[in-house]
Backbone as a chain_set.jsonl record, in Angstrom:
{"seq": "XXXXXXXXXXXXXXXXXXXXXXXXXXXXXXXXXXXXXXXXXXXXXXXXXXXXXXXXXXXXXXXXXXXXXXXXXXXXXXXXXXXXXXXXXXXXXXXXXXXXXXXXXXXXXXXXXXXXXXXXXXXXXXXXXXXXXXXXXXXXXXXXXXXXXXXXXXXXXXXXXXXXXXXXXXXXXXXXXXXXXXXXXXXXXXXXXXXXXXXXXXXXXXXXXXXXXXX", "coords": {"N": [[132.304, -94.692, -8.064], [129.709, -92.415, -7.654], [126.301, -92.872, -8.303], [123.196, -91.552, -9.043], [119.95, -92.334, -9.672], [116.886, -91.761, -11.291], [113.92, -93.431, -11.682], [111.17, -93.577, -13.512], [109.909, -91.601, -11.899], [107.354, -90.06, -10.088], [105.346, -87.427, -8.665], [102.924, -86.136, -6.456], [101.034, -83.799, -4.536], [98.807, -84.469, -3.005], [96.176, -86.947, -2.942], [94.075, -85.971, -4.428], [95.077, -84.193, -6.21], [96.762, -83.394, -9.326], [99.659, -84.91, -10.874], [102.756, -83.372, -10.097], [105.274, -84.028, -10.872], [105.919, -86.33, -13.436], [106.534, -89.507, -14.268], [109.429, -89.264, -14.414], [112.652, -89.696, -15.702], [115.981, -89.829, -15.038], [119.566, -89.664, -14.851], [122.386, -89.369, -12.795], [125.848, -88.754, -12.354], [128.934, -88.93, -10.525], [131.449, -86.352, -10.651], [130.468, -84.64, -12.574], [128.612, -81.758, -13.762], [125.232, -81.116, -13.596], [122.402, -79.57, -15.015], [119.06, -78.574, -14.379], [116.383, -77.521, -16.138], [113.507, -75.553, -17.105], [110.134, -74.322, -17.532], [108.411, -72.106, -15.237], [106.57, -73.791, -12.766], [106.986, -76.278, -13.736], [107.989, -78.12, -12.02], [110.568, -78.109, -10.973], [111.781, -77.294, -8.485], [110.357, -78.975, -6.812], [111.357, -81.4, -7.715], [113.99, -81.232, -6.757], [113.446, -81.364, -4.028], [112.536, -83.974, -3.862], [114.827, -85.331, -4.714], [116.531, -84.739, -2.609], [115.365, -86.09, -0.601], [113.573, -84.817, 1.016], [111.027, -84.991, 0.296], [109.08, -87.837, -0.558], [108.896, -89.853, -3.501], [105.751, -90.315, -5.139], [105.386, -92.163, -6.953], [107.299, -94.569, -8.833], [110.926, -94.837, -8.392], [113.931, -93.85, -6.639], [117.319, -94.422, -7.012], [120.315, -94.916, -5.292], [123.44, -95.611, -6.086], [122.409, -98.064, -6.868], [120.816, -98.801, -4.711], [117.621, -98.511, -3.298], [116.511, -95.369, -2.415], [114.403, -95.016, -0.71], [114.72, -96.987, 1.14], [116.703, -96.123, 2.738], [117.501, -94.467, 5.725], [115.999, -91.332, 6.197], [117.197, -89.131, 7.529], [119.851, -89.953, 7.692], [120.451, -90.111, 4.964], [120.212, -87.416, 4.141], [122.106, -86.187, 5.759], [124.47, -87.345, 5.166], [124.88, -88.066, 2.437], [123.971, -86.003, 0.758], [124.252, -82.561, 0.025], [122.692, -79.432, 0.337], [122.006, -76.42, -1.389], [120.562, -73.294, -1.152], [118.579, -70.832, -2.911], [117.969, -68.568, -1.439], [119.89, -68.669, 0.455], [119.564, -69.335, 3.268], [120.972, -69.014, 5.687], [122.011, -68.645, 9.143], [121.406, -65.667, 10.509], [122.387, -64.434, 12.804], [124.777, -65.541, 13.323], [128.311, -65.859, 12.527], [130.188, -66.485, 9.457], [131.876, -68.77, 9.746], [130.731, -69.972, 11.997], [128.229, -70.712, 11.001], [128.953, -72.755, 9.221], [130.196, -74.594, 10.954], [128.029, -75.258, 12.589], [126.458, -76.735, 10.817], [128.113, -78.937, 10.533], [127.992, -79.953, 13.106], [125.285, -80.724, 13.236], [125.211, -82.746, 11.359], [126.286, -84.958, 12.612], [128.562, -86.31, 12.014], [131.806, -87.747, 12.514], [134.812, -86.051, 13.001], [138.279, -85.712, 12.209], [139.779, -83.59, 12.921], [139.764, -80.306, 14.494], [136.557, -78.794, 14.174], [136.226, -76.094, 13.559], [138.608, -75.415, 12.351], [138.483, -76.91, 9.98], [136.246, -75.659, 8.885], [137.173, -73.04, 8.372], [139.003, -73.662, 6.351], [137.31, -74.659, 4.354], [135.811, -72.377, 3.757], [137.82, -70.731, 2.803], [138.428, -72.176, 0.54], [136.229, -71.687, -1.095], [136.58, -69.059, -1.591], [136.607, -67.09, 0.472], [138.294, -65.055, 2.763], [140.074, -65.188, 5.958], [139.263, -63.011, 7.522], [136.769, -62.302, 6.388], [135.461, -64.67, 6.903], [134.994, -64.519, 9.587], [133.04, -62.673, 9.874], [129.695, -61.637, 10.665], [126.983, -63.034, 8.876], [125.151, -61.244, 7.784], [126.642, -59.051, 7.254], [127.933, -59.608, 4.981], [128.213, -59.679, 1.378], [125.771, -60.599, -1.182], [126.929, -62.485, -2.934], [129.046, -63.373, -1.341], [127.628, -64.504, 0.776], [126.427, -66.627, -0.578], [128.675, -68.154, -1.08], [129.308, -68.92, 1.502], [127.088, -70.536, 1.955], [127.613, -72.582, 0.147], [129.991, -73.631, 1.222], [128.954, -74.54, 3.628], [127.259, -76.576, 2.697], [129.181, -78.332, 1.88], [130.311, -79.171, 4.185], [130.153, -81.663, 5.539], [131.167, -83.323, 3.71], [129.574, -84.436, 1.458], [128.557, -86.645, -1.242], [126.93, -85.691, -3.225], [125.825, -82.62, -4.512], [123.187, -80.439, -4.302], [121.613, -77.729, -5.817], [119.495, -74.964, -5.681], [118.581, -72.652, -7.875], [121.109, -71.19, -7.543], [122.441, -68.91, -8.42], [120.568, -67.024, -8.771], [120.117, -64.582, -7.437], [122.307, -63.051, -7.985], [124.822, -60.908, -9.513], [126.161, -60.796, -12.91], [129.017, -61.152, -12.991], [129.595, -62.21, -10.462], [128.05, -64.503, -10.625], [129.499, -65.948, -12.538], [131.776, -66.523, -11.051], [130.737, -68.197, -9.078], [129.895, -70.336, -10.657], [132.389, -71.292, -11.435], [133.266, -72.332, -9.014], [131.497, -74.47, -8.677], [132.316, -76.006, -10.87], [134.9, -76.664, -10.062], [134.272, -78.301, -7.883], [132.966, -80.435, -9.162], [135.087, -81.373, -10.683], [136.602, -82.384, -8.673], [135.248, -84.629, -8.094], [132.643, -84.525, -7.138], [129.091, -84.889, -7.508], [127.19, -82.62, -9.069], [124.177, -80.973, -9.021], [122.045, -78.725, -10.444], [119.311, -76.574, -10.271], [118.084, -74.216, -12.485], [117.363, -71.019, -14.055], [119.058, -69.758, -15.612], [120.657, -69.253, -18.656], [123.421, -69.1, -18.91], [124.436, -70.588, -16.761], [123.373, -73.089, -17.41], [124.686, -73.579, -19.84], [127.221, -73.952, -18.968], [127.235, -76.411, -17.842], [127.636, -80.037, -17.82], [125.625, -81.767, -18.565], [122.269, -81.206, -19.469], [118.999, -81.334, -18.295], [115.628, -81.075, -19.248], [112.672, -80.152, -17.721], [109.228, -80.575, -18.22], [105.914, -79.278, -17.933], [103.616, -81.465, -16.409]], "CA": [[131.569, -93.564, -8.648], [128.339, -92.284, -7.169], [125.269, -92.752, -9.327], [121.836, -91.316, -8.559], [119.097, -92.633, -10.823], [115.436, -91.649, -11.139], [113.245, -94.379, -12.555], [109.725, -93.317, -13.592], [109.535, -90.897, -10.667], [106.213, -89.149, -10.116], [105.05, -86.841, -7.357], [101.772, -85.251, -6.308], [100.956, -83.357, -3.144], [97.776, -85.259, -2.332], [95.493, -87.86, -3.86], [93.101, -85.261, -5.256], [95.764, -83.29, -7.141], [97.462, -84.066, -10.418], [101.098, -85.036, -10.67], [103.681, -82.273, -10.374], [106.274, -84.752, -11.657], [105.239, -87.457, -14.067], [107.409, -90.496, -14.915], [110.722, -88.633, -14.712], [113.796, -90.601, -15.756], [117.241, -89.092, -15.136], [120.684, -90.335, -14.202], [123.435, -88.425, -12.414], [127.088, -89.417, -11.958], [129.944, -88.081, -9.894], [132.405, -85.734, -11.558], [129.793, -83.858, -13.608], [127.611, -80.76, -13.401], [123.952, -81.275, -14.281], [121.423, -78.515, -14.774], [117.666, -78.903, -14.628], [115.723, -76.3, -16.584], [112.088, -75.716, -17.413], [109.314, -73.164, -17.205], [107.836, -72.074, -13.891], [105.479, -74.738, -12.614], [107.333, -77.581, -14.308], [108.327, -79.039, -10.932], [112.018, -78.159, -10.747], [112.067, -77.26, -7.05], [109.804, -80.219, -6.272], [112.314, -82.461, -8.04], [115.098, -81.139, -5.804], [112.945, -81.866, -2.745], [112.502, -85.43, -3.971], [116.211, -85.801, -4.778], [117.144, -84.587, -1.287], [114.576, -86.921, 0.308], [112.636, -84.029, 1.815], [109.738, -85.551, -0.109], [109.195, -89.157, -1.163], [108.113, -89.991, -4.729], [104.478, -91.038, -5.023], [105.477, -93.213, -7.955], [108.663, -94.81, -9.265], [111.926, -94.953, -7.337], [115.237, -93.207, -6.775], [118.355, -95.376, -6.627], [121.651, -94.411, -5.009], [124.346, -96.749, -6.291], [121.613, -99.279, -6.983], [119.961, -99.01, -3.54], [116.456, -97.644, -3.263], [116.651, -94.336, -1.388], [113.304, -95.203, 0.245], [115.178, -97.93, 2.156], [117.749, -95.463, 3.526], [116.96, -93.513, 6.685], [115.991, -89.985, 5.618], [118.191, -88.277, 8.18], [121.168, -90.426, 7.26], [120.636, -89.747, 3.56], [120.415, -85.968, 4.011], [123.264, -85.727, 6.515], [125.679, -88.047, 4.732], [125.076, -88.168, 0.993], [123.49, -84.862, -0.021], [124.363, -81.207, 0.541], [121.725, -78.603, -0.382], [122.281, -74.988, -1.45], [119.302, -72.626, -1.443], [118.687, -69.52, -3.546], [117.911, -67.533, -0.401], [121.034, -68.965, 1.328], [119.108, -70.0, 4.496], [121.996, -68.941, 6.728], [121.565, -68.065, 10.405], [121.935, -64.303, 10.409], [123.05, -63.971, 14.016], [126.072, -66.216, 13.394], [129.237, -65.499, 11.46], [130.304, -67.498, 8.404], [132.457, -69.992, 10.306], [129.759, -70.591, 12.9], [127.212, -71.36, 10.168], [129.518, -74.004, 8.695], [130.404, -75.512, 12.081], [126.721, -75.739, 13.021], [126.082, -77.8, 9.883], [128.938, -80.096, 10.884], [127.422, -80.493, 14.352], [123.998, -81.353, 12.941], [125.421, -83.96, 10.56], [126.634, -86.08, 13.476], [129.755, -86.975, 11.507], [133.026, -87.641, 13.305], [135.89, -85.366, 12.289], [139.597, -86.013, 12.787], [140.402, -82.318, 13.273], [138.77, -79.353, 15.007], [135.59, -78.395, 13.15], [136.447, -74.704, 13.149], [139.748, -75.441, 11.435], [137.957, -77.392, 8.698], [135.331, -74.635, 8.381], [137.993, -71.973, 7.777], [139.571, -74.179, 5.105], [136.235, -74.727, 3.357], [135.476, -71.012, 3.356], [138.931, -70.28, 1.961], [138.304, -72.915, -0.722], [135.208, -71.051, -1.931], [136.958, -67.685, -1.872], [136.466, -66.15, 1.583], [139.484, -65.056, 3.617], [139.814, -65.382, 7.388], [138.515, -61.859, 8.021], [135.386, -62.449, 5.93], [134.896, -65.85, 7.553], [134.63, -64.167, 10.955], [131.97, -61.676, 9.857], [128.302, -62.086, 10.659], [126.62, -63.193, 7.472], [124.432, -60.063, 7.306], [127.657, -58.077, 6.858], [128.528, -60.102, 3.744], [127.437, -59.456, 0.158], [125.018, -61.772, -1.624], [127.867, -63.474, -3.45], [129.781, -63.95, -0.216], [126.708, -65.378, 1.507], [126.272, -67.863, -1.331], [129.895, -68.931, -0.851], [129.139, -69.543, 2.823], [126.103, -71.611, 1.784], [128.29, -73.695, -0.527], [130.888, -74.238, 2.212], [128.111, -75.273, 4.576], [126.819, -77.811, 2.039], [130.351, -79.211, 1.759], [130.931, -79.335, 5.499], [130.241, -83.065, 5.951], [131.734, -84.018, 2.555], [128.604, -85.282, 0.755], [128.891, -86.996, -2.622], [126.021, -85.018, -4.147], [125.489, -81.244, -4.183], [121.959, -79.97, -4.948], [121.546, -76.269, -5.704], [118.254, -74.408, -6.213], [118.793, -71.286, -8.371], [122.169, -70.635, -6.696], [122.925, -67.622, -8.915], [119.393, -66.222, -9.1], [120.156, -63.251, -6.83], [123.665, -62.539, -8.139], [125.144, -60.246, -10.779], [126.816, -61.669, -13.879], [130.394, -61.465, -12.627], [129.563, -63.11, -9.309], [127.531, -65.769, -11.136], [130.621, -66.662, -13.174], [132.656, -67.014, -9.987], [130.053, -69.333, -8.439], [129.971, -71.444, -11.617], [133.756, -71.833, -11.344], [133.333, -73.147, -7.796], [130.804, -75.731, -8.969], [133.173, -76.782, -11.762], [135.967, -77.192, -9.223], [133.725, -79.395, -7.083], [132.759, -81.563, -10.067], [136.413, -81.895, -11.043], [137.079, -83.131, -7.502], [134.485, -85.868, -7.998], [131.272, -84.353, -6.659], [127.985, -84.833, -8.453], [126.577, -81.312, -8.834], [122.881, -80.881, -9.698], [121.612, -77.343, -10.279], [118.095, -76.05, -10.892], [118.423, -72.854, -12.887], [116.742, -70.349, -15.193], [120.137, -69.032, -16.265], [121.287, -69.904, -19.803], [124.863, -69.17, -18.689], [124.692, -71.732, -15.881], [123.071, -74.3, -18.173], [125.706, -73.797, -20.864], [128.468, -74.345, -18.297], [127.084, -77.76, -17.283], [127.967, -81.153, -18.704], [124.364, -82.352, -19.035], [121.087, -80.424, -19.103], [117.704, -81.993, -18.386], [114.515, -80.133, -19.269], [111.399, -80.604, -17.189], [108.045, -79.963, -18.8], [104.715, -79.435, -17.103], [102.922, -82.74, -16.659]], "C": [[130.124, -93.563, -8.149], [127.376, -92.125, -8.338], [123.915, -92.587, -8.655], [120.919, -91.447, -9.766], [117.628, -92.497, -10.46], [114.779, -92.562, -12.168], [111.729, -94.171, -12.47], [109.195, -92.616, -12.342], [108.372, -89.934, -10.921], [106.006, -88.589, -8.709], [103.795, -85.987, -7.455], [101.609, -84.962, -4.828], [99.876, -84.076, -2.352], [97.003, -86.041, -3.388], [94.542, -87.145, -4.813], [93.758, -84.349, -6.288], [96.449, -84.079, -8.254], [98.959, -84.087, -10.137], [101.827, -83.738, -10.992], [104.832, -82.811, -11.214], [105.606, -85.999, -12.213], [106.23, -88.336, -14.833], [108.742, -89.888, -15.372], [111.829, -89.681, -14.662], [115.068, -89.778, -15.992], [118.333, -89.912, -14.455], [121.812, -89.334, -13.981], [124.662, -89.198, -11.935], [128.034, -88.418, -11.313], [130.879, -87.514, -10.958], [131.78, -84.886, -12.649], [128.862, -82.821, -12.987], [126.375, -81.005, -14.252], [123.093, -80.05, -14.001], [120.034, -79.026, -15.144], [116.947, -77.6, -14.944], [114.26, -76.601, -16.895], [111.321, -74.488, -16.984], [108.816, -73.242, -15.762], [106.641, -73.021, -13.833], [105.769, -76.113, -13.175], [107.753, -78.593, -13.246], [109.791, -79.116, -10.594], [112.368, -78.195, -9.258], [111.511, -78.5, -6.357], [110.76, -81.378, -6.531], [113.502, -82.427, -7.084], [114.676, -81.661, -4.431], [112.919, -83.387, -2.735], [113.924, -85.996, -3.982], [116.895, -85.737, -3.412], [116.424, -85.381, -0.21], [113.764, -86.102, 1.305], [111.215, -84.465, 1.507], [109.995, -86.903, -0.762], [108.389, -89.202, -2.459], [106.799, -90.711, -4.442], [104.374, -92.114, -6.092], [106.909, -93.367, -8.409], [109.627, -94.9, -8.1], [113.193, -94.185, -7.689], [116.275, -94.178, -6.23], [119.677, -94.649, -6.416], [122.601, -95.592, -5.069], [123.596, -98.075, -6.264], [120.686, -99.561, -5.82], [118.819, -98.014, -3.549], [116.578, -96.653, -2.101], [115.555, -94.465, -0.33], [113.696, -96.15, 1.371], [116.284, -97.354, 3.034], [117.085, -94.466, 4.469], [117.083, -92.095, 6.142], [117.082, -89.096, 6.212], [119.597, -88.67, 7.745], [121.448, -89.991, 5.83], [120.978, -88.269, 3.435], [121.676, -85.491, 4.715], [124.565, -86.394, 6.082], [125.931, -87.921, 3.233], [124.806, -86.89, 0.211], [123.714, -83.552, 0.73], [123.489, -80.296, -0.303], [122.088, -77.126, -0.26], [121.009, -74.292, -1.923], [119.534, -71.261, -2.091], [118.744, -68.403, -2.504], [118.949, -67.748, 0.7], [120.655, -69.74, 2.595], [120.198, -70.078, 5.568], [121.383, -68.355, 7.991], [122.228, -66.704, 10.565], [122.679, -63.835, 11.646], [124.422, -64.621, 14.218], [127.0, -65.683, 12.31], [129.384, -66.668, 10.487], [130.825, -68.824, 8.956], [131.45, -70.718, 11.186], [128.639, -71.281, 12.132], [127.706, -72.698, 9.647], [129.685, -75.032, 9.808], [129.075, -76.085, 12.563], [126.247, -76.873, 12.118], [126.86, -79.074, 10.175], [128.408, -80.764, 12.149], [126.155, -81.294, 14.066], [124.179, -82.676, 12.206], [125.711, -85.183, 11.422], [127.882, -86.824, 13.042], [130.935, -86.765, 12.456], [134.127, -87.012, 12.455], [137.22, -85.604, 12.996], [140.39, -84.765, 13.159], [139.35, -81.392, 13.851], [137.857, -78.854, 13.894], [135.838, -76.974, 12.655], [137.603, -74.608, 12.155], [139.298, -75.872, 10.034], [137.066, -76.333, 8.06], [136.101, -73.485, 7.728], [138.564, -72.418, 6.436], [138.516, -74.233, 3.999], [135.87, -73.331, 2.855], [136.579, -70.418, 2.485], [138.835, -70.924, 0.569], [137.302, -72.253, -1.66], [135.434, -69.546, -2.068], [136.755, -66.658, -0.785], [137.702, -66.217, 2.465], [139.082, -65.12, 5.092], [138.995, -64.238, 7.973], [137.043, -61.956, 7.632], [134.7, -63.613, 6.629], [134.419, -65.548, 8.97], [133.503, -63.141, 11.021], [130.606, -62.332, 9.989], [127.808, -62.076, 9.226], [125.857, -61.981, 6.923], [125.383, -58.954, 6.859], [128.333, -58.475, 5.545], [127.62, -59.786, 2.559], [126.678, -60.728, -0.213], [125.93, -62.865, -2.152], [128.653, -64.156, -2.348], [128.889, -64.881, 0.599], [126.495, -66.693, 0.757], [127.509, -68.748, -1.194], [129.843, -69.631, 0.513], [128.17, -70.721, 2.715], [126.721, -72.826, 1.096], [129.223, -74.403, 0.449], [130.099, -75.054, 3.227], [127.653, -76.6, 3.98], [127.947, -78.821, 1.92], [130.866, -79.702, 3.104], [131.042, -80.773, 5.98], [130.625, -83.959, 4.771], [130.741, -84.946, 1.859], [129.064, -85.568, -0.672], [128.126, -86.152, -3.632], [125.714, -83.609, -3.629], [124.253, -80.843, -4.994], [121.85, -78.465, -4.738], [120.299, -75.744, -6.408], [118.476, -72.939, -6.583], [119.925, -70.584, -7.604], [122.723, -69.304, -7.176], [121.782, -66.65, -9.192], [119.423, -64.806, -8.566], [121.48, -62.53, -7.06], [123.859, -61.836, -9.48], [125.965, -61.194, -11.665], [128.22, -62.085, -13.496], [130.437, -62.455, -11.467], [129.026, -64.478, -9.722], [128.656, -66.596, -11.752], [131.559, -67.26, -12.133], [132.049, -68.225, -9.291], [130.08, -70.55, -9.358], [131.349, -72.101, -11.558], [133.917, -72.715, -10.113], [132.659, -74.493, -8.037], [131.639, -76.614, -9.903], [134.323, -77.412, -10.982], [135.477, -78.396, -8.433], [133.489, -80.638, -7.944], [134.096, -82.199, -10.441], [137.029, -82.691, -9.899], [136.271, -84.406, -7.268], [133.09, -85.749, -7.452], [130.289, -84.461, -7.821], [127.216, -83.559, -8.131], [125.312, -81.199, -9.682], [122.283, -79.511, -9.399], [120.289, -77.088, -10.991], [118.363, -74.596, -11.244], [117.52, -72.348, -14.006], [117.816, -69.693, -16.064], [120.712, -69.807, -17.449], [122.796, -70.066, -19.622], [125.227, -70.355, -17.803], [124.461, -73.031, -16.643], [124.168, -74.608, -19.183], [127.033, -74.24, -20.256], [128.401, -75.765, -17.736], [127.486, -78.812, -18.308], [126.72, -81.754, -19.339], [123.219, -81.445, -18.58], [119.83, -81.275, -19.322], [116.627, -80.924, -18.38], [113.263, -80.802, -18.716], [110.263, -79.865, -17.879], [106.847, -80.208, -17.909], [104.003, -80.718, -17.459], [101.451, -82.501, -16.958]], "O": [[129.421, -94.572, -8.215], [127.617, -91.335, -9.25], [123.534, -93.388, -7.801], [121.095, -90.751, -10.766], [117.174, -93.042, -9.455], [115.051, -92.473, -13.365], [111.093, -94.543, -11.483], [108.159, -92.997, -11.798], [108.407, -89.113, -11.838], [106.423, -89.179, -7.713], [103.618, -85.218, -8.401], [101.99, -85.764, -3.976], [100.022, -84.271, -1.145], [97.166, -85.811, -4.587], [94.238, -87.66, -5.889], [93.074, -83.792, -7.147], [96.682, -85.281, -8.128], [99.454, -83.368, -9.268], [101.563, -83.09, -12.004], [105.307, -82.153, -12.14], [104.815, -86.645, -11.525], [106.706, -87.963, -15.905], [109.126, -89.982, -16.538], [111.931, -90.451, -13.707], [115.208, -89.116, -17.02], [118.055, -90.747, -13.594], [122.147, -88.552, -14.87], [124.537, -90.177, -11.199], [127.934, -87.212, -11.537], [131.076, -88.109, -12.018], [132.479, -84.45, -13.563], [128.391, -82.972, -11.86], [126.459, -81.09, -15.477], [123.063, -79.551, -12.876], [119.862, -79.799, -16.086], [116.906, -76.688, -14.118], [113.843, -77.759, -16.94], [111.8, -73.701, -16.167], [108.803, -74.312, -15.151], [105.809, -73.045, -14.739], [104.929, -77.01, -13.112], [107.863, -79.786, -13.532], [110.229, -80.092, -9.986], [113.16, -79.031, -8.825], [112.123, -79.019, -5.423], [110.951, -82.236, -5.67], [113.974, -83.476, -6.647], [115.459, -82.323, -3.749], [113.238, -84.015, -1.726], [114.198, -87.012, -3.344], [117.737, -86.577, -3.095], [116.819, -85.355, 0.956], [113.316, -86.628, 2.324], [110.315, -84.333, 2.336], [111.006, -87.091, -1.439], [107.295, -88.639, -2.512], [106.746, -91.609, -3.602], [103.409, -92.877, -6.136], [107.67, -92.4, -8.379], [109.207, -95.025, -6.95], [113.485, -93.911, -8.854], [116.13, -94.695, -5.122], [120.104, -93.862, -7.26], [122.571, -96.469, -4.206], [124.074, -99.069, -5.717], [119.849, -100.459, -5.907], [119.02, -96.822, -3.779], [116.729, -97.054, -0.947], [115.753, -94.068, 0.818], [113.085, -96.129, 2.439], [116.749, -98.012, 3.964], [116.208, -93.707, 4.058], [118.152, -91.698, 5.677], [117.796, -88.4, 5.49], [120.431, -87.81, 7.463], [122.554, -89.551, 5.517], [121.91, -87.899, 2.722], [122.26, -84.486, 4.31], [125.639, -86.047, 6.574], [127.064, -87.696, 2.808], [125.348, -86.705, -0.879], [123.407, -83.445, 1.917], [123.53, -80.369, -1.531], [122.43, -76.642, 0.819], [120.445, -74.647, -2.958], [120.554, -70.615, -1.851], [119.471, -67.422, -2.665], [118.901, -67.098, 1.745], [121.341, -70.694, 2.962], [120.325, -71.085, 6.266], [120.37, -67.658, 7.934], [123.443, -66.601, 10.732], [123.515, -62.936, 11.559], [125.139, -64.294, 15.163], [126.55, -65.129, 11.307], [128.771, -67.718, 10.676], [130.27, -69.882, 8.66], [131.334, -71.942, 11.124], [128.148, -72.325, 12.562], [126.954, -73.673, 9.632], [129.355, -76.204, 9.63], [128.998, -77.265, 12.907], [125.696, -77.862, 12.601], [126.315, -80.173, 10.071], [128.379, -81.991, 12.249], [125.972, -82.396, 14.583], [123.404, -83.613, 12.398], [125.422, -86.311, 11.023], [128.231, -87.851, 13.625], [131.04, -85.731, 13.116], [134.336, -87.413, 11.31], [137.279, -85.688, 14.222], [141.517, -84.854, 13.645], [138.156, -81.659, 13.714], [138.322, -78.529, 12.801], [135.677, -76.688, 11.469], [137.563, -73.802, 11.225], [139.688, -75.27, 9.034], [137.112, -76.125, 6.848], [135.723, -73.012, 6.656], [138.605, -71.633, 5.488], [138.796, -73.895, 2.849], [135.646, -73.135, 1.66], [136.298, -69.686, 1.536], [139.127, -70.287, -0.443], [137.493, -72.251, -2.876], [134.581, -68.836, -2.599], [136.73, -65.462, -1.073], [138.119, -67.301, 2.872], [137.897, -65.108, 5.424], [138.132, -64.46, 8.822], [136.165, -61.716, 8.461], [133.504, -63.557, 6.915], [133.544, -66.236, 9.494], [133.059, -62.779, 12.111], [130.383, -63.436, 9.493], [128.178, -61.198, 8.447], [125.911, -61.718, 5.722], [124.973, -58.025, 6.163], [129.206, -57.76, 5.054], [126.408, -59.642, 2.717], [126.907, -61.792, 0.362], [125.729, -64.042, -1.853], [128.9, -65.36, -2.402], [129.341, -65.929, 1.061], [126.394, -67.752, 1.376], [127.391, -69.973, -1.193], [130.274, -70.775, 0.657], [128.398, -71.775, 3.309], [126.39, -73.965, 1.424], [129.249, -75.633, 0.503], [130.528, -76.133, 3.635], [127.653, -77.626, 4.66], [127.704, -80.027, 1.864], [131.755, -80.552, 3.16], [131.943, -81.084, 6.759], [130.441, -85.175, 4.809], [131.032, -86.129, 1.684], [129.863, -84.822, -1.238], [128.596, -85.919, -4.745], [125.385, -83.428, -2.457], [124.268, -80.9, -6.223], [121.978, -77.98, -3.614], [120.068, -76.037, -7.581], [118.55, -72.082, -5.703], [119.718, -69.494, -7.072], [123.414, -68.624, -6.417], [121.991, -65.584, -9.772], [118.825, -63.91, -9.163], [121.757, -61.519, -6.415], [123.162, -62.122, -10.453], [126.404, -62.254, -11.219], [128.584, -63.25, -13.658], [131.211, -63.412, -11.482], [129.495, -65.502, -9.225], [128.752, -67.8, -11.514], [132.072, -68.366, -12.308], [132.76, -69.171, -8.951], [130.266, -71.674, -8.892], [131.459, -73.326, -11.622], [134.619, -73.725, -10.156], [133.187, -75.535, -7.648], [131.665, -77.835, -9.742], [134.676, -78.567, -11.219], [136.183, -79.398, -8.322], [133.773, -81.757, -7.517], [134.212, -83.422, -10.506], [137.87, -83.563, -10.12], [136.57, -85.175, -6.354], [132.4, -86.758, -7.308], [130.623, -84.159, -8.966], [126.651, -83.43, -7.045], [125.364, -81.314, -10.906], [122.04, -79.173, -8.24], [120.165, -77.359, -12.185], [118.817, -73.826, -10.399], [116.984, -73.125, -14.796], [117.516, -69.142, -17.123], [121.21, -70.918, -17.264], [123.387, -71.031, -20.107], [126.212, -71.047, -18.061], [125.256, -73.965, -16.539], [124.541, -75.768, -19.363], [127.869, -74.831, -20.94], [129.393, -76.272, -17.212], [127.654, -78.524, -19.493], [126.741, -82.192, -20.489], [123.206, -80.974, -17.443], [119.631, -81.854, -20.389], [116.696, -79.974, -17.601], [112.851, -81.867, -19.175], [110.343, -78.656, -18.093], [106.772, -81.222, -17.214], [103.802, -81.035, -18.631], [100.706, -83.453, -17.194]]}, "num_chains": 1, "name": "protein.A"}
């Protein structure tokens, strides 16, 4: 079972500024959905950056299965253990859905036992896109469909932990419910799913909710 633990984690952007995060203690396990809520400015997105190792804590430590993440190569950590889903999708608009997923597989450097395109089609089908939609350029897809592509991309190298920043923020209620179902499916398969959200519906669908407050 994968366990990600924050122990007295603090973060500030420079020595002259105050902490954005201040002595945060949280624990995340595989097989569950976690939501992180809080008012604007509480540091939710900063926390995701720290969890994904895009930023290093300026105080405290993050442990992955008991090992300090600071001792793990950043690239290895991000390309092996963590998949990130952005509110704005961050897809390459000139590529189709399959190509976006395959590119993520290429970047990860992971070895695959089957053709990457074959795996990409399967992942897109898993999140609700058929073969025709998978071949469309992402700009031809709806917001909900683009978010499904972003989820498939995050899954492309089979990370243990999925981090999502406001993944339903740009979606209507019905599509939000469909995306929540996908996250539940992933948790049931053993993924650790961590979601930053303002949505009460997303928070209520999680197993554990952590609230961040301004430091």
